[in-house]
ZAVEXZA-781498 format. One line per 8 residues: number of its first residue (from 1); their letters; for each residue y, x, z of C-alpha. Coordinates in nm, 2 decimals. Layout:
BEGIN
NUM> a> Y,X,Z ~ ...
This chain:
BEGIN
1> etpvavpi> -23.38,31.10,-22.31 ~ -23.67,31.02,-22.51 ~ -23.69,30.74,-22.73 ~ -23.95,30.47,-22.63 ~ -24.17,30.29,-22.89 ~ -24.07,29.89,-22.89 ~ -24.37,29.70,-23.05 ~ -24.25,29.49,-23.34
9> hgpstphr> -24.44,29.22,-23.51 ~ -24.45,29.18,-23.87 ~ -24.41,29.48,-24.14 ~ -24.49,29.81,-24.04 ~ -24.27,30.08,-24.04 ~ -24.33,30.50,-24.03 ~ -24.04,30.50,-23.79 ~ -24.16,30.36,-23.48
17> inmpsedl> -24.18,30.63,-23.25 ~ -24.27,30.71,-22.90 ~ -24.22,31.08,-22.83 ~ -24.33,31.30,-22.54 ~ -24.05,31.42,-22.31 ~ -23.86,31.75,-22.34 ~ -23.94,32.00,-22.14 ~ -23.59,32.07,-21.94
25> nekatitt> -23.72,32.28,-21.69 ~ -23.55,32.54,-21.81 ~ -23.40,32.81,-21.61 ~ -23.03,32.86,-21.57 ~ -22.85,33.16,-21.73 ~ -22.70,33.39,-21.49 ~ -22.48,33.66,-21.58 ~ -22.32,33.93,-21.37
33> neeqsvmt> -22.08,34.19,-21.48 ~ -22.23,34.44,-21.26 ~ -22.47,34.47,-20.93 ~ -22.25,34.63,-20.68 ~ -22.42,34.90,-20.50 ~ -22.35,35.00,-20.11 ~ -22.21,35.33,-20.13 ~ -22.03,35.53,-19.85
41> llsplqvi> -21.77,35.84,-20.01 ~ -21.73,36.17,-19.81 ~ -21.38,36.18,-19.70 ~ -21.22,36.46,-19.89 ~ -21.19,36.65,-19.53 ~ -21.58,36.66,-19.47 ~ -21.78,36.92,-19.57 ~ -22.13,36.98,-19.60
49> kksaprgr> -22.26,37.25,-19.31 ~ -22.48,37.51,-19.51 ~ -22.70,37.73,-19.31 ~ -22.65,38.11,-19.27 ~ -22.89,38.34,-19.43 ~ -23.08,38.54,-19.19 ~ -22.98,38.89,-19.11 ~ -22.73,39.03,-18.93
57> kkavsvqs> -22.46,38.79,-18.78 ~ -22.10,38.82,-18.89 ~ -21.88,38.88,-18.57 ~ -21.65,38.54,-18.54 ~ -21.32,38.59,-18.33 ~ -21.28,38.31,-18.09 ~ -20.91,38.23,-18.27 ~ -21.09,38.17,-18.61
65> inhrsfkp> -21.33,37.93,-18.42 ~ -21.03,37.71,-18.27 ~ -20.83,37.74,-18.60 ~ -21.18,37.62,-18.80 ~ -21.24,37.33,-18.53 ~ -20.90,37.19,-18.48 ~ -20.84,36.91,-18.69 ~ -20.57,36.68,-18.65
73> qgtetnhs> -20.63,36.34,-18.50 ~ -20.70,36.01,-18.73 ~ -20.72,36.27,-19.03 ~ -21.11,36.21,-19.12 ~ -21.22,35.89,-19.24 ~ -21.50,35.70,-19.39 ~ -21.42,35.56,-19.71 ~ -21.60,35.27,-19.89
81> itdyfpvr> -21.63,35.26,-20.27 ~ -21.39,34.98,-20.29 ~ -21.14,35.15,-20.14 ~ -21.13,35.37,-20.52 ~ -21.23,35.09,-20.74 ~ -21.18,34.71,-20.75 ~ -21.46,34.51,-20.65 ~ -21.58,34.31,-20.97
89> rsvrkskk> -21.69,33.95,-20.90 ~ -22.01,33.85,-21.05 ~ -21.98,33.51,-21.28 ~ -22.28,33.30,-21.20 ~ -22.33,32.97,-21.38 ~ -22.56,32.72,-21.18 ~ -22.83,32.51,-21.37 ~ -22.66,32.22,-21.35
97> ivleekqr> -22.31,32.38,-21.50 ~ -22.54,32.50,-21.74 ~ -22.70,32.14,-21.87 ~ -22.36,32.01,-21.87 ~ -22.20,32.28,-22.12 ~ -22.52,32.22,-22.34 ~ -22.47,31.83,-22.33 ~ -22.09,31.89,-22.42
105> dlenkvlc> -22.19,32.08,-22.69 ~ -22.48,31.83,-22.83 ~ -22.21,31.58,-22.83 ~ -21.96,31.77,-23.01 ~ -22.19,31.84,-23.27 ~ -22.30,31.48,-23.31 ~ -21.92,31.38,-23.32 ~ -21.90,31.59,-23.60
113> qieeglev> -22.19,31.52,-23.77 ~ -22.31,31.90,-23.79 ~ -22.60,31.96,-24.00 ~ -22.60,32.33,-24.04 ~ -22.87,32.55,-24.10 ~ -23.10,32.32,-24.32 ~ -23.12,32.25,-24.71 ~ -23.31,31.96,-24.86
121> ryfpgkgr> -23.65,32.07,-25.06 ~ -23.88,31.89,-25.29 ~ -24.26,31.93,-25.19 ~ -24.55,31.83,-25.46 ~ -24.72,31.52,-25.37 ~ -24.49,31.45,-25.06 ~ -24.15,31.44,-25.23 ~ -23.84,31.55,-25.02
129> gvittref> -23.86,31.71,-24.74 ~ -23.57,31.95,-24.51 ~ -23.63,32.31,-24.44 ~ -23.45,32.57,-24.23 ~ -23.21,32.83,-24.37 ~ -23.13,33.02,-24.06 ~ -23.36,33.06,-23.70 ~ -23.34,32.77,-23.46
137> akgefvve> -23.40,32.83,-23.06 ~ -23.63,32.62,-22.84 ~ -23.44,32.30,-22.73 ~ -23.16,32.36,-23.01 ~ -22.96,32.09,-23.20 ~ -23.09,32.08,-23.53 ~ -23.00,31.74,-23.69 ~ -22.89,31.39,-23.59
145> yigelinq> -23.09,31.05,-23.78 ~ -22.77,30.92,-23.88 ~ -22.77,30.55,-24.00 ~ -22.67,30.22,-23.92 ~ -22.74,30.14,-23.55 ~ -22.88,29.72,-23.52 ~ -23.04,29.52,-23.31 ~ -23.42,29.44,-23.29
153> geakerek> -23.34,29.07,-23.43 ~ -23.14,29.20,-23.74 ~ -23.42,29.49,-23.80 ~ -23.71,29.23,-23.83 ~ -23.50,29.05,-24.13 ~ -23.42,29.36,-24.25 ~ -23.77,29.47,-24.27 ~ -23.89,29.16,-24.44
161> iyaqdqna> -23.64,29.23,-24.76 ~ -23.72,29.59,-24.76 ~ -24.08,29.52,-24.78 ~ -24.03,29.27,-25.11 ~ -23.99,29.63,-25.30 ~ -24.26,29.83,-25.34 ~ -24.09,30.15,-25.41 ~ -23.80,30.14,-25.15
169> gcymyyfq> -23.90,30.38,-24.85 ~ -23.87,30.24,-24.49 ~ -23.61,30.47,-24.26 ~ -23.64,30.22,-23.98 ~ -23.62,30.38,-23.63 ~ -23.70,30.17,-23.32 ~ -23.64,30.29,-22.98 ~ -23.54,30.16,-22.65
177> hrnqqycv> -23.20,30.27,-22.42 ~ -23.09,30.13,-22.14 ~ -23.32,29.82,-22.13 ~ -23.19,29.73,-22.50 ~ -23.37,29.74,-22.79 ~ -23.21,29.93,-23.09 ~ -23.28,30.05,-23.44 ~ -23.15,30.29,-23.67
185> dataesdk> -23.15,30.20,-24.04 ~ -23.13,30.49,-24.25 ~ -23.29,30.29,-24.56 ~ -23.01,30.31,-24.75 ~ -22.95,30.60,-24.98 ~ -22.71,30.89,-24.85 ~ -22.66,31.30,-24.83 ~ -22.75,31.28,-24.48
193> lgrlvnhs> -23.03,31.54,-24.41 ~ -23.21,31.36,-24.09 ~ -23.36,31.08,-24.31 ~ -23.52,31.33,-24.52 ~ -23.72,31.53,-24.21 ~ -24.11,31.45,-24.29 ~ -24.37,31.30,-24.00 ~ -24.63,31.59,-23.89
201> rngnliar> -24.84,31.52,-23.54 ~ -24.75,31.90,-23.51 ~ -24.38,31.86,-23.51 ~ -24.15,32.14,-23.48 ~ -23.89,31.88,-23.39 ~ -23.86,31.60,-23.09 ~ -23.64,31.31,-23.07 ~ -23.38,31.26,-22.80
209> ivevnstp> -23.12,31.00,-22.72 ~ -22.79,31.14,-22.67 ~ -22.52,30.88,-22.57 ~ -22.11,30.93,-22.70 ~ -21.89,30.72,-22.63 ~ -22.14,30.47,-22.48 ~ -22.29,30.45,-22.83 ~ -22.67,30.57,-22.84
217> hlvltake> -22.76,30.85,-23.12 ~ -23.09,31.00,-23.19 ~ -23.10,31.36,-23.28 ~ -23.38,31.59,-23.36 ~ -23.41,31.92,-23.15 ~ -23.62,32.18,-23.17 ~ -23.92,32.17,-22.98 ~ -24.02,32.53,-23.03
225> dipngvev> -23.81,32.85,-23.20 ~ -23.84,32.80,-23.55 ~ -23.78,33.07,-23.80 ~ -23.59,33.07,-24.14 ~ -23.75,32.92,-24.43 ~ -23.99,32.67,-24.29 ~ -24.02,32.30,-24.31 ~ -23.89,32.10,-24.00
233> sydygdrs> -24.10,31.78,-23.90 ~ -24.16,31.57,-23.62 ~ -24.46,31.29,-23.47 ~ -24.32,30.96,-23.62 ~ -24.54,30.82,-23.33 ~ -24.71,30.53,-23.51 ~ -25.09,30.52,-23.49 ~ -25.14,30.12,-23.57
241> resirhhp> -25.41,30.09,-23.85 ~ -25.16,29.83,-24.05 ~ -24.90,30.12,-24.08 ~ -25.15,30.41,-24.17 ~ -25.33,30.16,-24.39 ~ -25.00,30.16,-24.62 ~ -24.87,30.50,-24.52 ~ -25.16,30.74,-24.52
249> wlal> -24.95,31.04,-24.43 ~ -24.91,30.95,-24.08 ~ -25.26,31.04,-24.00 ~ -25.14,31.37,-24.07
């Protein structure tokens, strides 16, 4: 599920987003142990006839012919390859099963607050940011935006307080889920990396909502294949003039 921007009247926040839907039209991974070929083995009693060489024909007695042509009834049988080797059944996973496995893995990473493959880096003129220490594949979980989940009314009151401190950053992330308006407030300083991911209109991450135990969580997943050693970012989605006036980097 993709977060939906919630209009708020009052102090602007750089974390009001409206991100495009993630393309989930991915082909299911199908693994097979082995493709079965239709084969028929010759019986050990069968032989391949070869043409006799041209020239004098060798005389063959009737007794010899009768001896060679006589075969006990029921001794000649065509055998299938499965008579000699066990059948290996291919293991196929449907698209539904693959998506369910990915969802369970995503929920587990949220519960464990996984933040592997990332580290904080200081950028001159921009401040702190987050870079990768390994590769991330498209669609892979990168980090959760961890903070305090509050309702819209509480978020408005907190914004008024935060606006009084010019040195305080704003980490209010508004979204809508199941017709309810929420905000993840990550303003309080912590060691969580999701709050330090910077904005870019051409970011390599995309936000999604993952519901775990009836509680919505905001996670950032790879929008594309991300190499090692690059900064991760996502589009905050705030295009208002007031927000850009206070935070010019939103236009970047």
